[in-house]
TIBATI-716336 format. One record per residue (C-alpha): x, y, z; residue number from 1. Coordinates in Angstrom, 3 decimals, decimal comma, always signed. Each point is the difference from the previous one (the first is absolute). Layout:
! residues N
{site {X Y Z} NUM}
...
This chain:
! residues 323
{site {-26,018 -22,805 -4,866} 1}
{site {+2,609 -2,661 +0,733} 2}
{site {-1,523 -2,279 -2,627} 3}
{site {+0,299 +2,785 -2,551} 4}
{site {+3,648 +0,622 +0,899} 5}
{site {+0,725 -3,726 -0,110} 6}
{site {-1,503 -0,224 -3,477} 7}
{site {+2,117 +2,948 -1,169} 8}
{site {+3,170 -1,580 +1,416} 9}
{site {-0,870 -3,364 -1,555} 10}
{site {-0,610 +1,613 -3,380} 11}
{site {+3,290 +1,881 +0,281} 12}
{site {+1,888 -3,203 +0,773} 13}
{site {-1,629 -1,795 -2,939} 14}
{site {+0,874 +2,893 -2,302} 15}
{site {+3,631 -0,092 +1,160} 16}
{site {+0,156 -3,728 -0,577} 17}
{site {-1,374 +0,389 -3,526} 18}
{site {+2,448 +2,793 -0,776} 19}
{site {+2,911 -1,998 +1,413} 20}
{site {-1,043 -3,039 -2,012} 21}
{site {-0,158 +2,039 -3,193} 22}
{site {+3,367 +1,552 +0,754} 23}
{site {+1,553 -3,461 +0,493} 24}
{site {-1,238 -1,117 -3,393} 25}
{site {+1,052 +3,090 -1,977} 26}
{site {+2,249 +2,664 +1,537} 27}
{site {-1,406 +3,523 -0,045} 28}
{site {+0,662 +1,914 -3,260} 29}
{site {+1,318 -3,216 -1,576} 30}
{site {-1,337 -2,241 -2,735} 31}
{site {+0,626 -3,736 -0,383} 32}
{site {+1,791 -1,379 -3,076} 33}
{site {+1,346 -3,421 -0,995} 34}
{site {+3,716 -0,635 -0,547} 35}
{site {+1,194 -3,110 -1,836} 36}
{site {+3,074 -1,926 +1,071} 37}
{site {+1,084 -3,619 -0,424} 38}
{site {-0,241 -3,057 +2,211} 39}
{site {+2,959 -1,799 +1,583} 40}
{site {+0,244 -2,392 -2,967} 41}
{site {+0,139 +2,860 -2,528} 42}
{site {-2,585 -1,705 -2,211} 43}
{site {-3,036 +2,258 +0,427} 44}
{site {-1,135 +3,435 +1,123} 45}
{site {-1,698 +0,727 +3,275} 46}
{site {-1,582 +3,249 +1,165} 47}
{site {-0,137 +1,910 +3,244} 48}
{site {-1,876 +3,113 +1,077} 49}
{site {+1,850 +3,268 +0,523} 50}
{site {-1,126 +3,572 +0,656} 51}
{site {+0,875 +3,246 -1,738} 52}
{site {-1,116 +3,585 +0,633} 53}
{site {-3,425 +0,930 -1,287} 54}
{site {+1,636 +3,043 -1,623} 55}
{site {+1,960 -2,314 -2,302} 56}
{site {-3,194 -0,688 -1,920} 57}
{site {-0,280 +3,617 -1,122} 58}
{site {+2,067 -0,686 -3,127} 59}
{site {+1,486 -2,901 -1,972} 60}
{site {+3,590 +1,164 +0,567} 61}
{site {-0,440 +0,234 +3,779} 62}
{site {-1,745 -3,377 +0,061} 63}
{site {+2,699 -1,851 -1,954} 64}
{site {+2,760 +1,619 +2,049} 65}
{site {-1,619 -1,079 +3,280} 66}
{site {-0,825 -3,517 -1,196} 67}
{site {+3,401 -0,703 -1,572} 68}
{site {+1,768 +1,272 +3,123} 69}
{site {-1,981 -2,500 +2,065} 70}
{site {+0,705 -2,804 -2,490} 71}
{site {+3,743 +0,657 -0,048} 72}
{site {+0,051 +0,130 +3,816} 73}
{site {-0,946 -3,695 -0,056} 74}
{site {-2,571 -2,096 +1,861} 75}
{site {-0,922 +0,335 +3,656} 76}
{site {-1,196 -3,603 +0,213} 77}
{site {+3,040 -2,229 +0,758} 78}
{site {-1,520 -2,803 -2,095} 79}
{site {+0,129 +2,221 -3,096} 80}
{site {+3,238 +0,670 -1,882} 81}
{site {+1,055 +3,041 -2,044} 82}
{site {+0,337 -0,866 -3,679} 83}
{site {+1,464 +3,202 -1,484} 84}
{site {+3,777 -0,702 -0,058} 85}
{site {+2,199 +1,775 +2,510} 86}
{site {+1,794 +2,924 -1,622} 87}
{site {-2,773 +0,636 -2,531} 88}
{site {-1,477 +3,456 +0,480} 89}
{site {-2,909 +1,999 -1,345} 90}
{site {+1,555 +2,649 -2,282} 91}
{site {-3,331 +1,506 -0,894} 92}
{site {-3,453 -0,490 -1,446} 93}
{site {-2,310 +1,763 -2,407} 94}
{site {-3,345 -0,297 -1,695} 95}
{site {+0,065 -1,217 -3,599} 96}
{site {-0,608 +2,827 -2,490} 97}
{site {-1,930 -2,303 -2,335} 98}
{site {-1,948 -2,021 +2,599} 99}
{site {-0,865 +1,780 +3,240} 100}
{site {-0,863 -3,356 +1,592} 101}
{site {+3,613 -1,209 -0,395} 102}
{site {+2,673 +0,934 +2,549} 103}
{site {+3,679 -0,030 -0,984} 104}
{site {+2,260 -1,337 +2,755} 105}
{site {+3,742 +0,665 -0,333} 106}
{site {+2,120 -2,319 +2,155} 107}
{site {+3,562 +0,877 +0,901} 108}
{site {+2,991 -2,044 +1,070} 109}
{site {+1,546 -3,022 -1,690} 110}
{site {-3,359 -1,650 -0,659} 111}
{site {+1,225 -2,496 -2,606} 112}
{site {+2,866 -1,161 +2,201} 113}
{site {-2,485 -0,632 +2,817} 114}
{site {-2,121 -1,969 -2,453} 115}
{site {+2,896 -2,217 -1,096} 116}
{site {+1,035 -0,620 +3,609} 117}
{site {-3,500 -1,194 +0,936} 118}
{site {-0,217 -3,700 +0,808} 119}
{site {-3,322 -0,397 -1,785} 120}
{site {-0,885 +1,815 -3,217} 121}
{site {-3,491 +0,655 +1,343} 122}
{site {+1,290 +2,503 +2,605} 123}
{site {+0,430 +2,811 -2,534} 124}
{site {-3,522 -0,553 -1,308} 125}
{site {-1,415 -0,054 +3,516} 126}
{site {+1,746 +3,297 +0,737} 127}
{site {-1,751 +1,598 -2,961} 128}
{site {-3,308 -1,651 +0,855} 129}
{site {+0,156 +1,294 +3,577} 130}
{site {+0,237 +3,559 -1,339} 131}
{site {-2,727 -0,587 -2,589} 132}
{site {-2,471 -1,530 +2,464} 133}
{site {+0,716 +2,684 +2,602} 134}
{site {-0,528 +2,909 -2,393} 135}
{site {-2,869 -1,437 -2,022} 136}
{site {-2,238 -0,298 +3,065} 137}
{site {-0,857 +3,667 -0,636} 138}
{site {-2,662 +0,489 -2,650} 139}
{site {+1,844 +2,738 -1,911} 140}
{site {+3,068 -2,225 -0,513} 141}
{site {-0,506 -2,813 -2,508} 142}
{site {+3,523 -0,912 -1,157} 143}
{site {+3,654 +0,419 +0,957} 144}
{site {+2,901 +0,499 -2,425} 145}
{site {+3,517 -0,658 +1,323} 146}
{site {+3,275 +1,737 -0,730} 147}
{site {+3,492 -0,640 +1,377} 148}
{site {+2,220 +3,057 +0,407} 149}
{site {-2,109 +1,850 -2,543} 150}
{site {+0,029 -2,765 -2,637} 151}
{site {-2,780 -2,445 -0,892} 152}
{site {+0,070 -3,138 +2,156} 153}
{site {+0,979 -2,985 -2,149} 154}
{site {-0,325 -3,733 +0,607} 155}
{site {+2,920 -2,454 +0,254} 156}
{site {+2,167 +2,197 +2,190} 157}
{site {-0,351 +3,027 -2,259} 158}
{site {+0,819 -1,850 -3,216} 159}
{site {-3,528 -0,985 -1,078} 160}
{site {-3,190 +1,714 -1,092} 161}
{site {-1,420 +3,142 +1,581} 162}
{site {-2,416 -0,914 +2,805} 163}
{site {-3,403 +1,441 -0,849} 164}
{site {-2,387 +1,684 +2,480} 165}
{site {-1,994 -2,444 +2,099} 166}
{site {-3,022 +0,285 +2,291} 167}
{site {-1,166 -2,110 +2,908} 168}
{site {-2,779 -1,451 -2,174} 169}
{site {+2,728 -1,984 -1,807} 170}
{site {+1,181 -1,538 +3,273} 171}
{site {-1,907 -2,772 +1,749} 172}
{site {+0,518 +0,086 +3,764} 173}
{site {-1,996 -3,053 +1,006} 174}
{site {+1,634 -2,738 -2,060} 175}
{site {+1,323 -3,019 +1,949} 176}
{site {+3,542 +0,798 -1,082} 177}
{site {+0,021 +3,706 +0,745} 178}
{site {-0,058 +3,007 -2,296} 179}
{site {-0,129 -0,584 -3,716} 180}
{site {-0,950 +1,606 -3,291} 181}
{site {-2,019 -1,231 -2,964} 182}
{site {+3,110 -1,138 -1,905} 183}
{site {+2,311 -0,762 +2,921} 184}
{site {-0,582 -2,369 +2,880} 185}
{site {+1,723 -0,801 +3,235} 186}
{site {+0,808 -3,705 -0,009} 187}
{site {+1,469 -2,079 +2,808} 188}
{site {+2,314 -2,702 -1,306} 189}
{site {+1,876 -2,765 +1,760} 190}
{site {+3,709 -0,646 -0,472} 191}
{site {+2,511 -2,101 +1,915} 192}
{site {+3,413 +0,308 +1,674} 193}
{site {+3,341 -1,685 -0,652} 194}
{site {-1,166 -3,181 +1,741} 195}
{site {-3,097 -0,135 -2,182} 196}
{site {-2,218 -1,487 +2,702} 197}
{site {-2,226 +2,953 +0,939} 198}
{site {-1,974 +2,659 -1,862} 199}
{site {+0,177 +3,701 +0,831} 200}
{site {-2,551 +2,618 -1,141} 201}
{site {+1,012 +2,980 -2,093} 202}
{site {-2,481 +2,680 -1,041} 203}
{site {+0,568 +2,062 -3,110} 204}
{site {-1,780 +2,152 -2,554} 205}
{site {-0,542 -1,823 -3,299} 206}
{site {-1,373 +1,066 -3,361} 207}
{site {-3,019 -2,091 -0,924} 208}
{site {+0,551 -2,636 -2,698} 209}
{site {-2,984 -0,323 -2,357} 210}
{site {-2,325 +1,206 +2,810} 211}
{site {+0,666 -3,309 +1,770} 212}
{site {+1,160 +0,106 +3,620} 213}
{site {+0,854 -3,722 -0,157} 214}
{site {+2,249 +0,464 -3,042} 215}
{site {+1,555 +3,076 +1,568} 216}
{site {+0,952 -2,019 +3,083} 217}
{site {+1,616 -2,797 -2,033} 218}
{site {+1,967 +2,537 -2,053} 219}
{site {+1,247 +1,730 +3,145} 220}
{site {+0,998 -3,324 +1,587} 221}
{site {+2,090 -0,790 -3,076} 222}
{site {+1,759 +3,375 +0,295} 223}
{site {+1,184 -0,971 +3,476} 224}
{site {+0,240 +1,965 +3,266} 225}
{site {+0,943 +3,651 +0,410} 226}
{site {+1,658 -0,599 +3,349} 227}
{site {+3,623 -1,137 -0,072} 228}
{site {-0,741 -2,152 +3,052} 229}
{site {-2,392 -2,221 -1,960} 230}
{site {+0,514 -2,594 -2,712} 231}
{site {-2,240 -0,750 -3,010} 232}
{site {-2,169 -3,098 +0,150} 233}
{site {-0,574 -0,387 -3,735} 234}
{site {+2,677 -0,306 -2,688} 235}
{site {+0,102 +2,796 -2,572} 236}
{site {-0,794 -2,665 -2,601} 237}
{site {-3,552 -0,452 +1,325} 238}
{site {-2,586 +0,554 -2,730} 239}
{site {-3,708 +0,414 +0,631} 240}
{site {-1,988 -1,788 -2,722} 241}
{site {-3,457 +0,900 +1,296} 242}
{site {-1,904 +0,915 +3,147} 243}
{site {-3,651 -0,344 +0,967} 244}
{site {-2,045 +0,237 +3,204} 245}
{site {-3,102 -2,157 +0,285} 246}
{site {-2,114 -0,744 +3,091} 247}
{site {+2,607 +1,468 +2,408} 248}
{site {+2,830 -2,042 -1,541} 249}
{site {+2,727 +1,742 -2,003} 250}
{site {+1,515 -2,242 -2,692} 251}
{site {+3,574 +1,048 -0,751} 252}
{site {+1,295 -1,658 -3,161} 253}
{site {+3,810 +0,076 -0,337} 254}
{site {+2,173 -1,296 -2,813} 255}
{site {+1,850 -3,281 +0,531} 256}
{site {+3,413 +1,680 +0,302} 257}
{site {-1,163 +2,428 +2,672} 258}
{site {+0,832 -1,929 +3,168} 259}
{site {+2,433 -2,581 -1,413} 260}
{site {+2,950 +1,564 +1,866} 261}
{site {-1,776 -0,701 +3,302} 262}
{site {-0,994 -3,569 -0,759} 263}
{site {+2,780 -1,546 +2,097} 264}
{site {-0,475 +2,283 +3,007} 265}
{site {-3,179 -0,713 +1,940} 266}
{site {+0,462 +2,911 +2,410} 267}
{site {+0,498 +2,554 -2,768} 268}
{site {-2,856 -1,481 -2,004} 269}
{site {-2,305 +0,349 +2,996} 270}
{site {+0,917 +3,648 +0,616} 271}
{site {-0,368 +0,725 -3,732} 272}
{site {-3,480 -1,497 -0,156} 273}
{site {-1,206 +1,578 +3,230} 274}
{site {+1,392 +3,386 -0,967} 275}
{site {-2,522 -0,175 -2,856} 276}
{site {-2,788 -1,467 +2,123} 277}
{site {+0,394 +2,390 +2,940} 278}
{site {+0,345 +3,063 -2,223} 279}
{site {-3,118 -0,834 -2,038} 280}
{site {-2,190 -1,002 +2,944} 281}
{site {+0,280 +3,545 +1,358} 282}
{site {-2,436 +0,935 -2,770} 283}
{site {-3,646 -0,035 +1,078} 284}
{site {-1,807 -2,882 -1,690} 285}
{site {+3,035 -2,282 -0,315} 286}
{site {+0,068 -2,771 +2,604} 287}
{site {+2,239 -2,522 -1,772} 288}
{site {+2,584 -0,146 -2,782} 289}
{site {+0,532 -2,843 -2,459} 290}
{site {+3,328 +0,112 -1,810} 291}
{site {+0,035 -1,739 -3,376} 292}
{site {+2,931 -0,790 -2,247} 293}
{site {-0,741 +0,324 -3,714} 294}
{site {-3,705 +0,033 +0,788} 295}
{site {-0,137 -3,167 +2,114} 296}
{site {+1,053 -1,508 +3,292} 297}
{site {+3,488 -1,554 -0,227} 298}
{site {+0,035 -3,803 -0,235} 299}
{site {+2,503 -0,157 +2,837} 300}
{site {-0,546 +2,115 +3,105} 301}
{site {+2,677 -1,147 +2,442} 302}
{site {-0,440 +3,055 +2,244} 303}
{site {-3,830 -0,139 -0,006} 304}
{site {-0,358 +3,555 -1,219} 305}
{site {-1,862 -0,385 -3,295} 306}
{site {-2,553 -2,784 +0,437} 307}
{site {-2,745 +2,221 +1,434} 308}
{site {-0,733 +3,694 +0,710} 309}
{site {+1,993 +1,369 +2,922} 310}
{site {-1,305 +2,210 +2,784} 311}
{site {+1,973 +2,802 +1,594} 312}
{site {+2,890 -1,262 +2,167} 313}
{site {+0,371 +2,374 +2,915} 314}
{site {+2,591 -2,175 +1,769} 315}
{site {+2,631 +0,672 -2,654} 316}
{site {-0,299 +3,773 +0,404} 317}
{site {+2,374 +1,917 +2,250} 318}
{site {-1,574 +3,429 +0,567} 319}
{site {+3,061 +1,547 +1,631} 320}
{site {+2,595 +1,552 -2,300} 321}
{site {+3,245 -1,890 -0,157} 322}
{site {+3,148 +1,767 +1,121} 323}
């Protein structure tokens, strides 16, 4: 008799443990979802698990309301950062009348002012991508169309083209440089400070040039930094004659006038060259960079920067932002 009672008690304890374990993983009457925020560097999205009421899944409107409320509340993980600008609100949402798989999201507040105040241009894109990736995890939502105060969202601070609907299938989450689209890439570039001795990373969204990430990086380096705390490494006069990657070496061919202004300054010349080298060697498959002038190595190389391919120089990089 005692053995039978003991077995019943043991089974009861095991059942309680199983139920408690299940409850710890998913709260009762709740369902797990993924919310997308940004990392501390604001250069990629990161997700965390949250829970909403099971009843929210009874209709698309209830689901979006519950999910967007959670997203606007911000992350619970202290390592994750909210990316939707403070002061921006959710005015409303609706299902597209022409495409039931597209959800219209109407954002309120001074969205364009928040965009222009952002230190990096990529923040506004990440804010949109966080909403897209969060909503498009549900199979009946394929795309998101954005509005601002009832008007179509436009690029360039409201002055550019209307931003078209986008789905999560256009966004690649696992790229080395964060979240990107088929025509836009996140690139990390290296610029300098007023002293010109160190390089500082800056991540931005860039439109692809001729489907070449290498060319895109050079073009963005020539444009200079977005941050007012950083200084350009390359003169605006730099011209790219050609570019080719062979056997893990990227050959960057510049015109003869490109770096002439730096010829008398060894420190500036070094930061200019390594801003190119360090930016390009972030690309998988590029281990070294050979800079050519008019298609050949310069006859004189007093700073020893052009005679052979250069590897990444980590010592010249200062990861911390300057103040």
